[in-house]
PAMARSE-72610 format. One record per atom (N, C-alpha, C, O): residue in one letter; z, y, x. Coordinates in pm, whole numbers, padded with zeros to 5 digits, always signed. Example, Ala and Ser with C-alpha at 12.3 -4.5 7.8 and 13.67 -1.06 7.14 Angstrom:
# residues 2
A+00780-00569+01319/A+00780-00450+01230/A+00780-00330+01320/A+00846-00332+01424/S+00708-00225+01285/S+00714-00106+01367/S+00787+00003+01290/S+00804+00114+01341/
//
This chain:
# residues 250
M-01186-00892-00018/M-01160-00740-00042/M-01211-00687-00136/M-01326-00715-00170/L-01131-00592-00204/L-01165-00508-00308/L-01257-00365-00270/L-01224-00286-00182/H-01352-00354-00340/H-01451-00229-00315/H-01356-00111-00326/H-01270-00103-00414/F-01377-00020-00234/F-01288+00106-00234/F-01276+00181-00351/F-01177+00234-00402/W-01456+00174-00405/W-01468+00278-00540/W-01398+00224-00666/W-01393+00289-00770/R-01341+00096-00651/R-01289+00008-00741/R-01140+00044-00781/R-01088+00005-00886/A-01080+00120-00691/A-00908+00134-00694/A-00879+00270-00701/A-00800+00296-00609/P-00906+00369-00767/P-00911+00508-00742/P-00733+00506-00766/P-00675+00580-00687/E-00658+00445-00848/E-00547+00503-00886/E-00464+00453-00764/E-00370+00529-00740/A-00473+00348-00684/A-00408+00327-00574/A-00433+00445-00451/A-00345+00491-00378/A-00572+00480-00449/A-00611+00558-00339/A-00574+00716-00390/A-00600+00802-00306/F-00529+00754-00491/F-00528+00910-00517/F-00395+00949-00581/F-00337+01048-00535/S-00326+00863-00709/S-00233+00925-00746/S-00108+00971-00686/S-00061+01085-00698/P-00052+00867-00616/P+00077+00909-00542/P+00068+01003-00434/P+00171+01050-00387/M-00061+01041-00384/M-00090+01096-00273/M-00088+01245-00348/M-00009+01335-00322/S-00172+01247-00428/S-00213+01397-00500/S-00110+01456-00569/S-00119+01575-00600/R+00002+01381-00602/R+00119+01440-00650/R+00185+01504-00537/R+00219+01621-00555/L+00206+01458-00438/L+00262+01520-00316/L+00190+01619-00232/L+00247+01698-00156/G+00069+01609-00248/G-00016+01731-00197/G-00059+01636-00063/G-00031+01517-00048/P-00146+01736+00043/P-00216+01682+00127/P-00134+01646+00265/P-00039+01713+00309/I-00178+01548+00316/I-00115+01519+00465/I-00164+01586+00589/I-00120+01564+00702/V-00256+01668+00558/V-00300+01737+00698/V-00270+01871+00660/V-00255+01921+00549/N-00261+01928+00793/N-00238+02095+00802/N-00276+02168+00676/N-00389+02149+00631/P-00200+02244+00619/P-00282+02297+00496/P-00333+02448+00538/P-00420+02511+00478/V-00259+02491+00655/V-00329+02623+00726/V-00448+02629+00762/V-00518+02723+00723/K-00503+02524+00850/K-00628+02479+00889/K-00673+02333+00865/K-00658+02235+00937/P-00719+02340+00773/P-00780+02222+00715/P-00882+02148+00837/P-00928+02206+00935/M-00900+02017+00805/M-00997+01932+00892/M-01131+01961+00845/M-01152+01948+00724/R-01215+01995+00913/R-01357+02004+00853/R-01421+01862+00885/R-01421+01805+00994/V-01477+01816+00762/V-01536+01671+00781/V-01688+01699+00707/V-01706+01759+00601/L-01801+01633+00804/L-01909+01626+00730/L-01919+01482+00690/L-01919+01393+00775/L-01927+01457+00540/L-01968+01341+00493/L-02110+01298+00475/L-02170+01367+00392/V-02181+01202+00530/V-02313+01194+00505/V-02313+01052+00465/V-02288+00958+00540/E-02347+01043+00319/E-02353+00897+00242/E-02466+00935+00127/E-02455+01028+00047/D-02580+00839+00137/D-02673+00828+00024/D-02643+00773-00108/D-02719+00803-00200/E-02541+00694-00131/E-02497+00626-00238/E-02416+00730-00328/E-02297+00748-00299/R-02468+00793-00426/R-02410+00895-00502/R-02255+00875-00528/R-02173+00957-00487/R-02216+00751-00607/R-02119+00704-00640/R-02008+00708-00532/R-01899+00764-00546/I-02054+00636-00415/I-01952+00652-00302/I-01921+00754-00239/I-01809+00782-00197/A-02042+00833-00225/A-01991+00967-00185/A-01892+01068-00269/A-01799+01142-00236/S-01954+01038-00389/S-01828+01129-00475/S-01703+01089-00484/S-01618+01174-00508/F-01663+00950-00466/F-01544+00913-00461/F-01463+00961-00359/F-01352+01015-00365/V-01562+00920-00228/V-01463+00965-00085/V-01465+01117-00056/V-01399+01173+00031/R-01556+01177-00148/R-01568+01336-00112/R-01411+01371-00207/R-01322+01442-00160/K-01405+01326-00305/K-01297+01359-00391/K-01148+01321-00329/K-01047+01391-00334/G-01162+01184-00266/G-01022+01160-00213/G-00993+01241-00092/G-00882+01294-00077/L-01089+01254-00004/L-01086+01359+00143/L-01032+01481+00086/L-00929+01529+00133/T-01106+01547-00033/T-01066+01672-00043/T-00902+01692-00110/T-00821+01781-00084/E-00889+01577-00206/E-00746+01589-00252/E-00645+01576-00102/E-00547+01650-00090/Q-00669+01513-00034/Q-00589+01513+00096/Q-00587+01638+00177/Q-00501+01649+00264/G-00669+01728+00158/G-00676+01855+00240/G-00779+01862+00303/G-00808+01976+00338/F-00848+01784+00331/F-00976+01801+00405/F-01082+01904+00354/F-01100+01912+00232/D-01145+01976+00432/D-01249+02061+00398/D-01388+01981+00423/D-01446+01970+00530/V-01426+01928+00292/V-01531+01817+00320/V-01689+01908+00275/V-01694+01974+00172/D-01784+01899+00352/D-01928+01905+00336/D-01967+01742+00316/D-01919+01644+00374/A-02068+01748+00218/A-02140+01623+00168/A-02260+01646+00154/A-02301+01751+00106/C-02351+01530+00202/C-02479+01528+00207/C-02549+01400+00203/C-02493+01312+00269/R-02670+01362+00134/R-02725+01254+00121/R-02846+01212+00205/R-02898+01101+00194/D-02890+01310+00291/D-03029+01307+00365/D-02996+01312+00481/D-02913+01396+00514/G-03050+01227+00571/G-03044+01236+00706/G-03070+01360+00774/G-02987+01409+00851/D-03190+01417+00747/D-03259+01521+00797/D-03161+01649+00752/D-03172+01740+00835/E-03085+01675+00663/E-03010+01788+00595/E-02867+01762+00718/E-02833+01853+00794/A-02815+01654+00717/A-02713+01596+00792/A-02723+01646+00938/A-02636+01717+00989/Y-02837+01605+01004/Y-02843+01674+01142/Y-02855+01810+01166/Y-02808+01866+01265/L-02936+01881+01052/L-02901+02045+01062/L-02766+02074+01055/L-02707+02145+01137/R-02711+02012+00944/R-02580+02054+00936/R-02478+02029+01081/R-02414+02122+01131/A-02477+01915+01124/A-02445+01886+01239/A-02459+01964+01355/A-02363+01993+01427/T-02570+01999+01376/T-02617+02108+01485/T-02585+02230+01470/T-02566+02297+01572/R-02573+02289+01344/R-02541+02425+01331/R-02408+02469+01282/R-02382+02588+01263/Q-02324+02374+01261/Q-02175+02395+01211/Q-02091+02303+01286/Q-02128+02190+01319/P-01982+02352+01310/P-01865+02295+01377/P-01802+02212+01290/P-01752+02260+01188/Y-01795+02086+01315/Y-01710+01984+01236/Y-01588+01925+01326/Y-01593+01932+01448/D-01484+01871+01263/D-01387+01803+01348/D-01400+01666+01339/D-01335+01599+01419/V-01493+01593+01235/V-01524+01467+01254/V-01650+01468+01154/V-01668+01554+01068/I-01731+01361+01178/I-01841+01322+01094/I-01837+01200+01033/I-01849+01112+01118/V-01825+01155+00922/V-01856+01031+00869/V-01991+00995+00806/V-02047+01037+00705/L-02020+00914+00888/L-02209+00906+00901/L-02227+00761+00842/L-02182+00662+00899/D-02291+00758+00732/D-02378+00612+00669/D-02506+00603+00779/D-02574+00696+00822/I-02517+00455+00811/I-02624+00427+00918/I-02776+00436+00827/I-02873+00498+00872/M-02780+00366+00695/M-02870+00376+00622/M-02886+00505+00567/M-02793+00552+00500/L-03005+00579+00588/L-03013+00708+00492/L-03169+00759+00491/L-03246+00758+00587/P-03192+00796+00379/P-03324+00892+00377/P-03360+00976+00475/P-03271+01047+00523/G-03475+00986+00519/G-03494+01074+00644/G-03456+01015+00760/G-03493+00899+00776/R-03369+01083+00877/R-03329+01068+00968/R-03237+00911+00951/R-03205+00899+00833/D-03198+00819+01018/D-03097+00725+01004/D-02981+00763+01074/D-02996+00837+01171/G-02852+00719+01038/G-02753+00741+01107/G-02765+00735+01277/G-02751+00837+01346/L-02788+00629+01321/L-02819+00586+01444/L-02901+00705+01517/L-02857+00748+01624/S-03024+00760+01460/S-03074+00845+01519/S-03025+00970+01543/S-03047+01038+01643/I-02933+01008+01416/I-02849+01138+01427/I-02747+01129+01527/I-02744+01230+01597/L-02673+01054+01554/L-02582+01004+01657/L-02647+00995+01779/L-02583+01036+01875/R-02759+00951+01798/R-02831+00946+01931/R-02878+01091+01980/R-02885+01125+02098/N-02899+01144+01907/N-02960+01286+01949/N-02857+01386+01971/N-02864+01458+02071/L-02742+01400+01871/L-02619+01462+01913/L-02562+01434+02024/L-02502+01532+02069/R-02554+01350+02082/R-02503+01298+02223/R-02613+01335+02316/R-02578+01386+02423/E-02729+01320+02294/E-02811+01371+02396/E-02788+01531+02403/E-02811+01581+02514/Q-02752+01607+02311/Q-02736+01726+02324/Q-02592+01770+02353/Q-02550+01883+02332/K-02519+01666+02404/K-02385+01683+02455/K-02280+01717+02350/K-02162+01742+02374/N-02344+01715+02217/N-02221+01728+02108/N-02130+01592+02088/N-02163+01483+02041/S-02001+01640+02140/S-01916+01560+02139/S-01837+01522+02013/S-01745+01443+02030/V-01860+01568+01891/V-01803+01547+01769/V-01775+01416+01748/V-01858+01328+01772/P-01632+01385+01692/P-01614+01273+01670/P-01694+01202+01552/P-01708+01260+01444/V-01739+01090+01573/V-01813+01017+01471/V-01784+00885+01434/V-01774+00797+01519/I-01768+00857+01292/I-01727+00742+01238/I-01854+00669+01166/I-01890+00720+01060/L-01908+00580+01202/L-02013+00503+01142/L-01974+00423+01025/L-01888+00335+01027/L-02069+00473+00883/L-02020+00366+00792/L-02151+00267+00786/L-02258+00325+00804/T-02156+00134+00763/T-02225+00053+00740/T-02192-00060+00621/T-02074-00079+00591/A-02300-00137+00553/A-02252-00213+00476/A-02310-00362+00547/A-02316-00468+00484/R-02354-00343+00697/R-02393-00451+00733/R-02300-00469+00844/R-02238-00372+00889/T-02286-00593+00895/T-02179-00642+00993/T-02232-00717+01115/T-02155-00787+01181/E-02370-00704+01149/E-02418-00769+01258/E-02371-00719+01368/E-02382-00596+01366/L-02305-00773+01497/L-02276-00721+01607/L-02378-00652+01673/L-02342-00542+01714/P-02490-00681+01697/P-02583-00587+01766/P-02568-00444+01710/P-02530-00350+01779/E-02602-00433+01575/E-02585-00301+01510/E-02456-00225+01552/E-02460-00110+01596/R-02342-00298+01537/R-02197-00245+01582/R-02197-00185+01701/R-02148-00074+01721/L-02281-00289+01826/L-02267-00263+01958/L-02357-00144+01974/L-02323-00062+02060/E-02458-00125+01910/E-02575-00035+01948/E-02487+00103+01892/E-02478+00194+01974/G-02432+00120+01779/G-02366+00241+01750/G-02257+00277+01838/G-02256+00398+01857/L-02159+00211+01901/L-02065+00214+01979/L-02120+00259+02122/L-02057+00338+02193/N-02236+00205+02157/N-02323+00242+02293/N-02357+00388+02270/N-02323+00474+02352/L-02416+00414+02170/L-02465+00520+02142/L-02373+00666+02161/L-02408+00781+02186/G-02263+00614+02141/G-02116+00708+02145/G-02066+00734+02030/G-02032+00848+01997/A-02055+00613+01942/A-01980+00654+01794/A-01834+00620+01845/A-01812+00540+01936/D-01733+00692+01771/D-01590+00678+01802/D-01512+00575+01729/D-01398+00547+01765/D-01574+00511+01614/D-01535+00424+01524/D-01641+00402+01447/D-01745+00469+01446/Y-01606+00269+01355/Y-01707+00187+01291/Y-01611+00150+01189/Y-01499+00108+01220/V-01649+00164+01065/V-01623+00119+00921/V-01718+00043+00864/V-01832+00088+00850/T-01683-00081+00822/T-01782-00168+00743/T-01740-00161+00612/T-01619-00161+00592/K-01845-00153+00484/K-01809-00148+00358/K-01795-00267+00303/K-01875-00349+00348/P-01697-00322+00194/P-01636-00225+00130/P-01511-00185+00208/P-01470-00276+00281/F-01443-00076+00211/F-01324-00031+00282/F-01258+00060+00204/F-01315+00133+00124/Y-01110+00058+00230/Y-01025+00151+00143/Y-01028+00282+00196/Y-01035+00302+00318/L-01023+00385+00100/L-01010+00504+00102/L-00906+00546+00227/L-00933+00622+00320/E-00790+00482+00207/E-00671+00519+00328/E-00699+00464+00433/E-00635+00508+00528/E-00784+00368+00460/E-00825+00330+00609/E-00912+00428+00683/E-00901+00449+00804/L-01008+00492+00593/L-01092+00576+00638/L-01015+00702+00684/L-01045+00768+00783/I-00913+00727+00602/I-00832+00879+00610/I-00749+00848+00753/I-00735+00940+00834/A-00701+00727+00778/A-00611+00707+00894/A-00732+00721+01009/A-00717+00803+01100/R-00840+00645+01002/R-00930+00653+01106/R-00973+00803+01163/R-00980+00847+01277/I-00996+00856+01044/I-01031+01008+01076/I-00921+01088+01176/I-00948+01151+01278/H-00801+01068+01120/H-00710+01148+01182/H-00669+01094+01327/H-00607+01159+01411/A-00722+00949+01342/A-00725+00894+01470/A-00823+00916+01550/A-00799+00901+01670/V-00956+00956+01512/V-01032+00986+01617/V-01025+01128+01619/V-01105+01167+01703/A-00968+01221+01567/A-00940+01349+01568/A-00839+01370+01693/A-00858+01450+01785/R-00741+01294+01681/R-00646+01304+01755/R-00668+01275+01904/R-00606+01322+02000/R-00778+01181+01902/R-00811+01153+02062/R-00895+01226+02126/R-00903+01230+02249/A-00980+01303+02030/A-01070+01400+02041/A-00962+01526+02109/A-00987+01591+02210/S-00868+01536+02043/S-00790+01692+02076/S-00673+01640+02180/S-00580+01717+02204/G-00679+01495+02249/G-00592+01459+02335/G-00444+01437+02268/G-00346+01394+02328/D-00449+01468+02161/D-00310+01440+02083/D-00282+01286+02054/D-00318+01234+01949/S-00217+01219+02151/S-00195+01063+02100/S-00066+01020+02096/S+00002+00981+02191/L-00038+01029+01985/L+00106+01002+01923/L+00158+00851+01946/L+00098+00757+01893/S+00269+00831+02026/S+00299+00694+02076/S+00455+00672+02042/S+00512+00568+02076/V+00522+00779+01970/V+00664+00743+01924/V+00691+00809+01812/V+00671+00930+01807/L+00740+00742+01709/L+00761+00803+01576/L+00905+00843+01585/L+00992+00766+01627/Q+00927+00953+01550/Q+01099+01006+01560/Q+01163+01031+01404/Q+01100+01101+01325/A+01268+00982+01373/A+01325+01045+01279/A+01489+01036+01295/A+01560+00936+01288/G+01526+01179+01319/G+01667+01176+01369/G+01711+01107+01497/G+01660+01132+01606/D+01809+01019+01478/D+01813+00921+01603/D+01760+00765+01611/D+01790+00671+01685/L+01659+00781+01494/L+01581+00679+01491/L+01464+00685+01578/L+01393+00785+01568/S+01427+00577+01678/S+01266+00608+01746/S+01200+00487+01724/S+01263+00381+01719/V+01056+00493+01708/V+00980+00389+01718/V+00865+00374+01820/V+00757+00427+01793/H+00875+00321+01909/H+00767+00316+02039/H+00629+00247+01977/H+00639+00125+01962/L+00540+00289+01951/L+00430+00209+01913/L+00361+00149+02010/L+00285+00059+01976/I+00369+00183+02141/I+00316+00117+02269/I+00394-00009+02283/I+00340-00119+02271/T+00518+00007+02308/T+00605-00118+02362/T+00668-00169+02255/T+00723-00279+02271/R+00674-00101+02117/R+00722-00172+01990/R+00865-00187+02004/R+00920-00289+01964/D+00928-00094+02058/D+01071-00098+02055/D+01129+00000+01955/D+01090+00116+01940/V+01223-00056+01890/V+01288+00024+01803/V+01416+00039+01839/V+01478-00061+01878/K+01481+00171+01832/K+01609+00194+01856/K+01671+00313+01758/K+01614+00414+01716/R+01810+00267+01736/R+01899+00384+01631/R+01969+00429+01732/R+02049+00353+01788/G+01952+00557+01771/G+02047+00615+01878/G+02016+00549+02010/G+01908+00560+02067/Q+02128+00473+02059/Q+02103+00389+02186/Q+02090+00234+02170/Q+02058+00151+02255/Q+02123+00217+02039/Q+02111+00081+01991/Q+01972+00009+01941/Q+01911+00039+01839/P+01938-00089+02033/P+01812-00155+01990/P+01811-00215+01865/P+01914-00270+01826/V+01697-00215+01786/V+01678-00251+01663/V+01584-00364+01652/V+01465-00341+01674/E+01631-00513+01612/E+01535-00619+01641/E+01440-00607+01505/E+01506-00599+01401/L+01298-00605+01489/L+01245-00634+01390/L+01136-00714+01398/L+01075-00713+01505/T+01089-00798+01290/T+00966-00899+01331/T+00853-00821+01312/T+00853-00714+01250/P+00754-00874+01366/P+00626-00792+01371/P+00604-00738+01205/P+00593-00616+01196/R+00599-00796+01106/R+00583-00746+00956/R+00674-00633+00940/R+00639-00523+00900/E+00802-00668+00977/E+00909-00519+00951/E+00871-00401+01055/E+00915-00286+01044/F+00796-00437+01140/F+00781-00310+01236/F+00658-00257+01177/F+00662-00134+01173/A+00557-00305+01132/A+00448-00287+01033/A+00484-00202+00928/A+00422-00099+00901/L+00585-00244+00866/L+00629-00180+00725/L+00699-00046+00773/L+00668+00056+00712/L+00791-00038+00879/L+00853+00069+00906/L+00768+00177+00960/L+00779+00293+00921/E+00674+00136+01059/E+00564+00235+01094/E+00495+00281+00986/E+00479+00403+00982/Y+00454+00225+00907/Y+00361+00266+00755/Y+00450+00385+00685/Y+00400+00495+00662/L+00535+00367+00665/L+00635+00424+00599/L+00658+00552+00681/L+00626+00657+00625/M+00714+00562+00818/M+00733+00667+00903/M+00630+00751+00929/M+00657+00862+00974/R+00510+00719+00908/R+00398+00795+00955/R+00359+00908+00837/R+00293+01008+00862/A+00414+00873+00701/A+00408+00970+00593/A+00545+00993+00511/A+00570+00964+00394/P+00628+01056+00611/P+00755+01110+00560/P+00742+01213+00422/P+00670+01313+00414/G+00808+01173+00345/G+00826+01233+00223/G+00715+01189+00105/G+00725+01215-00015/R+00627+01129+00158/R+00502+01078+00086/R+00544+00931+00009/R+00597+00840+00071/V+00514+00924-00123/V+00541+00812-00202/V+00457+00720-00183/V+00339+00747-00208/L+00491+00585-00136/L+00386+00494-00127/L+00408+00376-00214/L+00502+00304-00180/T+00330+00334-00337/T+00326+00218-00412/T+00344+00099-00301/T+00327+00084-00180/R+00398+00007-00436/R+00407-00140-00384/R+00262-00183-00344/R+00250-00255-00245/T+00157-00145-00412/T+00038-00199-00389/T-00018-00149-00270/T-00086-00214-00191/Q+00016-00019-00260/Q-00033+00046-00092/Q-00001-00033+00009/Q-00074-00070+00100/I+00133-00063-00014/I+00212-00123+00116/I+00163-00259+00126/I+00135-00297+00240/L+00145-00345+00023/L+00105-00441+00029/L-00043-00444+00087/L-00062-00530+00173/E-00127-00381+00061/E-00257-00366+00126/E-00261-00329+00261/E-00343-00370+00343/H-00155-00238+00284/H-00173-00194+00455/H-00109-00279+00527/H-00166-00325+00626/V+00046-00327+00488/V+00102-00428+00574/V+00043-00593+00572/V+00017-00669+00665/W+00036-00607+00457/W-00007-00772+00448/W-00128-00793+00419/W-00157-00913+00420/G-00214-00723+00392/G-00366-00752+00349/G-00389-00725+00189/G-00348-00638+00111/Y-00465-00827+00178/Y-00516-00820+00000/Y-00537-00914-00062/Y-00618-00913-00155/D-00460-01036-00021/D-00464-01160-00089/D-00315-01204-00178/D-00297-01311-00236/F-00220-01089-00167/F-00116-01110-00246/F-00106-01073-00397/F-00175-00980-00438/D-00039-01128-00467/D-00019-01099-00606/D+00036-00977-00612/D+00127-00958-00530/P-00002-00853-00711/P+00062-00732-00689/P+00191-00718-00762/P+00252-00612-00755/Q+00245-00840-00846/Q+00324-00851-00916/Q+00460-00908-00813/Q+00573-00906-00862/T+00443-00947-00698/T+00529-01004-00610/T+00625-00912-00552/T+00587-00798-00525/N+00759-00950-00528/N+00871-00887-00487/N+00855-00865-00342/N+00940-00793-00290/L+00774-00906-00277/L+00765-00915-00143/L+00792-00782-00067/L+00866-00786+00032/V+00742-00675-00105/V+00772-00560-00035/V+00922-00527-00050/V+00992-00479+00039/D+00964-00559-00180/D+01119-00503-00204/D+01204-00594-00141/D+01316-00549-00116/V+01178-00733-00102/V+01251-00799-00014/V+01223-00757+00135/V+01317-00773+00212/Y+01143-00721+00170/Y+01137-00651+00313/Y+01178-00521+00332/Y+01221-00487+00443/I+01170-00434+00232/I+01230-00313+00234/I+01389-00302+00237/I+01455-00210+00285/Q+01427-00392+00187/Q+01581-00434+00203/Q+01616-00484+00328/Q+01725-00452+00376/R+01529-00571+00398/R+01584-00610+00525/R+01575-00500+00633/R+01643-00491+00734/V+01453-00399+00581/V+01439-00315+00726/V+01540-00197+00711/V+01583-00134+00807/R+01577-00169+00565/R+01707-00054+00562/R+01829-00113+00622/R+01908-00038+00678/K+01853-00248+00614/K+01947-00312+00678/K+01974-00276+00819/K+02077-00235+00873/K+01855-00300+00864/K+01877-00315+01006/K+01843-00151+01096/K+01875-00131+01213/I+01793-00079+01031/I+01782+00074+01060/I+01888+00176+01038/I+01909+00281+01100/A+01959+00114+00921/A+02072+00226+00898/A+02193+00178+00859/A+02201+00120+00751/P+02322+00199+00954/P+02471+00179+00931/P+02476+00173+00794/P+02396+00228+00718/A+02577+00100+00760/A+02630+00093+00596/A+02687+00218+00560/A+02673+00247+00442/D+02756+00314+00644/D+02811+00423+00607/D+02725+00547+00597/D+02772+00660+00577/E+02577+00515+00615/E+02502+00621+00639/E+02382+00627+00508/E+02349+00523+00452/E+02334+00737+00477/E+02237+00756+00375/E+02106+00702+00403/E+02052+00753+00502/D+02038+00610+00341/D+01944+00527+00355/D+01824+00634+00382/D+01807+00739+00320/L+01742+00580+00495/L+01652+00658+00544/L+01508+00621+00453/L+01412+00698+00445/I+01515+00508+00398/I+01410+00459+00291/I+01457+00479+00155/I+01553+00413+00117/E+01384+00584+00057/E+01424+00589-00056/E+01330+00504-00164/E+01217+00458-00146/T+01412+00499-00278/T+01332+00411-00386/T+01279+00510-00453/T+01347+00613-00452/V+01165+00513-00520/V+01143+00608-00639/V+01101+00521-00733/V+00995+00459-00729/R+01202+00513-00839/R+01204+00441-00956/R+01068+00437-01024/R+01011+00540-01060/G+01019+00318-01039/G+00895+00294-01104/G+00756+00303-01062/G+00655+00277-01129/V+00769+00357-00902/V+00636+00428-00834/V+00657+00313-00691/V+00576+00225-00662/G+00752+00335-00637/G+00758+00276-00494/G+00865+00328-00401/G+00983+00343-00434/Y+00818+00355-00285/Y+00909+00392-00185/Y+00852+00516-00076/Y+00735+00541-00045/R+00964+00575-00033/R+00908+00708+00076/R+01008+00697+00170/R+01114+00643+00138/F+00986+00752+00308/F+01088+00743+00407/F+01122+00909+00386/F+01053+01008+00362/R+01230+00891+00404/R+01322+01037+00391/R+01264+01136+00494/R+01239+01099+00608/K+01246+01250+00456/K+01237+01360+00576/K+01360+01400+00634/K+01460+01421+00565/T+01359+01413+00770/T+01506+01436+00831/T+01502+01582+00890/T+01602+01628+00945/
//
């Protein structure tokens, strides 16, 4: 797995050209607590470029004060910190009935530590190294759960994708997709109008073990296009020459 701070081109360039993916009127407020300067700088830059309002600190005591004195939509909290550690911050917040969603970061993968964090009230858990896009997706997910907004159907015109039943329909006509084709379509539909590079698609849909020069993405794009769009209609998946693909806004 690649370290997320080694791939800034994949993480920022296509997204920043198209602007943030969150609501520009009321940006989501995120408290980022990470004591490793390089990681903190990279993540803060990425979140800011995606439209988040980010406060960052590297010390557990400062983080606790900020979390108790200011309202945040999500806290991204490293466990190993100077001053208070992340788990003690989480424990105290929950004891005070502070229900702000918390995503824990750690370089350690032992099950007891993960269980302790979840039992203390963490909403999610990310193990380093990770991709920035994964963290962004998890931030949106915990924020949606906290607000009661659970998206279960993706809709684009008469194309509907049911995320729970995994049924796909074009009008009343069922569309049969393989699991990989479904994952590809879901990924594209979650970001209509946003250009996704082939590398981003490979990383999200297939993982990290493929040669970036492979034409695997192009092959699957063509398969999905044929299945979801009649021959006489405009393609819902657009090719951005030299960059990648995007799902057309309807």
